N, C-alpha and C positions, 0 to 999 in steps of 0.2 A: 504492498500498497504507499502510497507516494505519502510524505507530510507536507500539508498544508498546515496555515494558521486555524484555522478550525479545526482541523484533527488534535493541533498540540492543545489548541484550550479544553475539546472533550478531554483530551488523555490526562491533565493535569486537575479536570475537573470530578475526572472517575475515580481519582484519587485522594480526595478531600471526604470527609467525615462526612455522614446523614445531613447536618444540622446547617453545616455552614458551604456544603452541596447545593441546597436549600435556597438558604441566602444569597445564594451568586444568583440564580436564576428567577430567584420570586422577581424582581425588576419587568422582568418576560412578561408574565401573568398581572401578577397584583393578587394570589387566590393562595396563601400559606399552602392551605393542603392540594392543590394543583402542586404547587415547586417541590413542596414534601415526598409526593407521590412518584414525579418526576424521577426528582431525584434518589428516589429508594428501588428504582426500578435500572439503575445503572448499573454494568458500564453501555456504554453505546460506544462504536468502535466506528460507526459514523454521521454527519449530520443529518443524514435524510433518516435513517432509525432513531433519532431524538426526535427529529420532528412530527414522524408518526405516530409513537409513541406520545409523546405532548398531544394531539388532537384528540386521541383514543383514549386517551384520562380526562383532558379537557369537557368531551362528550358523556363520558360516565355522570359527571358532581352532579351534584345536586343543585337549586337555583340560590340555594344560601352561602355556596361555594361561587357560583357566577355572581351573584349580587358582590361579593368581597372585591373581585376582578374589576368589576362594573365603577367599585366606589374608589379605584386608586387610580384613575381619569380624571382631569381636572374635565371641564365644561370645555366645549367647543369655542373658541379662542378668549380664555381665561389660562390662567397657570397654577392653580393651588388647586387640591384633588382631597378629599374626606380621608383615604388612608394613604401615602403613598410615600415609595422612598426615593430618592436622589434623582437616581438614575433612572427615574421610571419619571419621572416628572421632565427632566433632562430630553428623556427619547419623547414625550405627550412636544413638545415643544417644539423639535427637531418634522415631528409629523403633523404637528399644525400650521409648519410654518409655510405653505402655497397661501393658507388664508390671511384675506387683504385684513390691512393692520387700518382703515380708516373706521372715523366712527361711526358713520352709517351702517356698514357690511358688521362691525364691531355690536351697533345697538340689536339688528336684524336676527343676530345670533342668540342674543341673551333675549331677546323676545321668543325667539323659536324656543330657546332649550328652558326655558319659565314656562311653554305649555305642554311642549314634553313631559316636563316633571311632572308637571301636574295631573293630566293622563295618565301617565304610566307608574309614573313613585320612584323613579328614578334620572340620570343622566342619559342624554342622547347620546350614543355612542357609537362612532363610526372609523372603520379604518380610513385616515382623512391622509394618510403619505399620497403627494402626488394630486392633491384635489382644490381647486378653486373653492373662494368661499361663493360664491354663485351655487358651483356642485353642490356644498355640503348644505346647504340650504334647501336645495330641491329634494334632494335624497328628506331632509328631516320633514318637509311637508309632506312625500310622498309615502312618508313611513309612520305617520299623526294617521292615516287613514288604519292603520293594522289596528286589529282586537286585541286584548293581554298575550294573551298564548301566542300569536302569529309574532310579532312585536318580542317580546321574551327570546321566541331563540331567531330574530334578526339582532337581535344583541348579542347573542351567546356566538352568533358566527362571527359576525364584525369584530368580538373580542380573543376566537382563533385565529382571524385573519391578521391583526393586532399583533398577537402573541408570535406565530410565524416569522411576522417581518421582526420582531424583535431578537428572537432568538439568532434569526441571521445577523443582526446586528451585533450581538451578541458574540459569535461567531468570529465575527470579519468577515461574512462573507460577502459578494456584491450586490450591492444594495439594490431595492426592485421596489416598485409603486404597488398599491394593493391590486391593483387592475392586471398588471405582469403576475401578481402574487398569485392571483385567482385564474387567470389565464394557465401559468404554470402547474395548476394540483389537481387531481380529483378529488373534485367536492362533493361526498355525500351529506348534505343539510340533516344536521338531527330531527 
């Protein structure tokens, strides 16, 4: 096997204790249960194996663990979250960097966030990498038409995509956008 940055990072991570390994990957998702279960399933020889196991574990978690991951994100257009690591907040800032910083766009996102939270009881979660503010607002408005169960599944899918992107960032693999990630993956939505 050729040694790559990702393989070196995985090899080092595979040798950590369970708690430390879970702490290292927690910023990739935000759910302590997810992080612990993924760390428990080590070792991973290749990034693809980690990505697949991450998805499997994420889809198996109950709603309360999903909510912990959701809570680790700031609202779109904001920089603070209910519970997040410094690395998670840094990644969120990068992921939202295409969002327009102007006051009108910021207010439109804030209003959309408030309406979404009033309807669904949690923040609006979207894999924002590579998306403009206009795209984010259009997606938010479309998802406001979802019923609660459909929207929970959609939020969980967006979290899964964000987790996949962040695992790739952590492993220092080439950067991709959300659309590119979706196109490159087989998605069987839970």
